[in-house]
C-alpha positions in Angstrom: -22.9 147.4 -29.9 -21.6 150.9 -30.7 -17.9 151.4 -31.9 -15.9 153.2 -29.2 -14.5 156.5 -30.6 -11.1 156.8 -31.4 -9.6 160.1 -29.8 -6.8 161.7 -32.0 -4.8 164.8 -31.3 -3.3 166.6 -34.3 -0.9 169.5 -34.9 -0.5 172.9 -36.9 2.9 173.1 -37.6 3.2 176.8 -39.6 6.4 178.7 -40.3 5.4 181.8 -42.1 2.6 180.9 -44.4 3.8 177.2 -45.0 2.3 174.5 -42.9 3.4 171.0 -42.4 1.9 167.7 -43.9 3.1 164.0 -43.9 2.4 160.7 -45.5 2.4 158.0 -42.9 3.9 155.1 -43.6 1.3 153.0 -45.4 1.0 149.9 -42.6 -0.4 153.4 -40.3 -2.5 154.5 -42.9 -3.6 154.8 -46.6 0.2 155.9 -47.8 -1.1 157.8 -50.8 -3.2 160.5 -48.5 -1.6 163.3 -46.4 -2.0 164.3 -42.9 -1.0 166.8 -40.4 0.9 165.2 -37.6 -1.3 163.2 -35.2 -1.8 160.5 -32.8 -3.9 158.8 -30.4 -4.7 159.8 -27.2 -4.1 157.4 -24.3 -6.7 157.1 -21.8 -7.6 160.7 -20.0 -4.7 162.0 -21.3 -4.8 166.1 -21.6 -4.9 166.5 -25.5 -1.9 169.2 -25.5 0.5 166.8 -23.5 -0.3 164.3 -26.0 0.1 166.3 -29.1 3.8 167.0 -27.5 4.3 163.4 -26.5 3.1 162.5 -30.5 5.7 165.3 -31.7 8.4 163.8 -30.0 8.1 160.7 -30.8 6.7 160.9 -34.5 8.9 164.0 -35.7 11.7 164.3 -32.7 10.3 168.2 -31.9 10.0 169.4 -28.7 7.0 171.8 -29.3 4.9 174.7 -27.2 1.1 174.0 -28.2 -0.9 176.6 -28.6 -4.7 177.3 -29.1 -6.8 174.9 -30.0 -8.5 175.0 -34.0 -11.0 172.8 -33.1 -12.2 169.3 -32.8 -13.3 167.3 -36.0 -15.8 164.3 -35.9 -16.3 161.9 -38.6 -16.9 158.1 -39.1 -14.7 156.7 -41.3 -16.0 153.6 -42.5 -17.8 152.5 -39.0 -15.1 154.1 -37.1 -16.2 157.0 -35.5 -13.1 159.5 -35.1 -12.7 162.5 -33.0 -9.8 164.6 -33.7 -8.7 167.3 -31.3 -6.3 169.7 -33.5 -4.1 172.4 -32.0 -1.6 175.0 -33.5 1.9 174.2 -32.6 3.2 177.8 -31.1 6.9 177.1 -31.5 9.2 173.8 -32.0 12.5 172.8 -31.6 14.5 169.7 -32.7 15.6 168.1 -36.0 13.0 166.7 -37.8 13.1 163.2 -38.1 10.4 160.9 -40.1 10.2 158.0 -37.6 6.7 156.7 -38.6 6.0 158.7 -42.2 7.3 158.3 -45.7 7.4 161.6 -46.8 7.0 165.4 -45.6 6.3 168.6 -47.5 5.8 172.6 -46.2 2.9 174.0 -48.4 1.2 176.9 -48.7 -2.7 177.1 -48.0 -3.6 176.8 -51.9 -1.1 173.8 -52.2 -2.7 171.9 -49.2 -6.0 172.4 -51.4 -4.6 169.8 -54.3 -3.0 167.4 -52.2 -5.3 164.5 -51.1 -5.7 164.8 -47.0 -6.9 162.0 -45.1 -10.4 162.2 -42.9 -10.5 164.2 -40.8 -7.4 166.0 -41.8 -9.5 167.8 -44.6 -12.1 169.4 -42.0 -9.2 170.5 -40.5 -8.2 172.3 -43.4 -11.8 173.7 -44.1 -10.9 175.7 -40.9 -7.7 176.5 -41.9 -9.1 178.5 -45.0 -11.7 180.5 -43.0 -12.7 183.4 -45.9 -10.9 186.3 -44.9 -7.7 184.8 -43.4 -4.7 185.8 -45.2 -2.0 184.6 -42.3 -1.8 182.2 -39.9 -1.4 185.3 -37.3 -4.9 186.6 -39.1 -6.4 183.3 -38.3 -5.4 183.0 -34.7 -6.8 186.7 -34.4 -10.2 185.3 -35.5 -10.1 182.2 -33.8 -9.4 185.0 -30.2 -12.2 187.2 -31.5 -14.7 184.0 -31.5 -14.2 183.8 -27.8 -14.8 187.5 -27.0 -17.7 187.8 -24.9 -19.5 191.1 -25.0 -21.4 192.9 -21.8 -25.4 193.2 -22.5 -25.0 196.7 -22.9 -23.0 196.8 -25.8 -24.7 193.8 -27.4 -28.1 195.9 -27.1 -26.1 198.8 -28.6 -24.9 197.2 -31.7 -28.8 195.6 -32.1 -30.1 199.2 -32.3 -27.6 199.7 -35.0 -28.7 197.0 -37.0 -32.2 197.3 -36.4 -31.6 201.2 -37.5 -30.0 200.2 -40.7 -32.4 197.6 -41.4 -35.5 200.5 -41.2 -33.3 202.6 -43.7 
C-alpha cells in the first residue's frame, strides 16, 4: 500500500535581500526547525491561490503570488512530500503569528546556519544558485531558464562553441 504524497505550498517573502522564515508551533512541526511560510494544498486547489490563503490564515498577510521557484520532492520518514514553492511579489497587512512561535528576516548567508525543515532546506539550495547576488538577479536567472531560442540561433551558438573547441 503506497502512502499518498502530502502536497504543500510555500512562499518566499523577501524585503530587499532579507528572507522571512518562521518556527512552526511544535505541535505542527518539530519546533526546533525553521521553515518558509507553508501549508497544505486542499484537493485540486490552485497552488498560487492556496499560498495566498495560507499567508492570510497563518500570517494575516494579503499577498500577490509571483513566479514559481520550483517543486521540491522529498521523503520525510515514510511520508512523501511535494513542496510547490513561489516567490511572493508583494504583501500587505499586520504580520501576526497564528501558527508560528517565532519568526525572523535573514540574509541568505544567515539562512545557511539555521536548521531548516525538510524540504525547505532544498528551497534554500535553489535560492543559493551560484552567481545570484540579489532577489532580482535570482528572478532574472529563473526567467532566462524559460527562454526558448529559435533553431537558427541554437545552430549559430553550436558553431561558435565548435570553433572554440577546435582551437
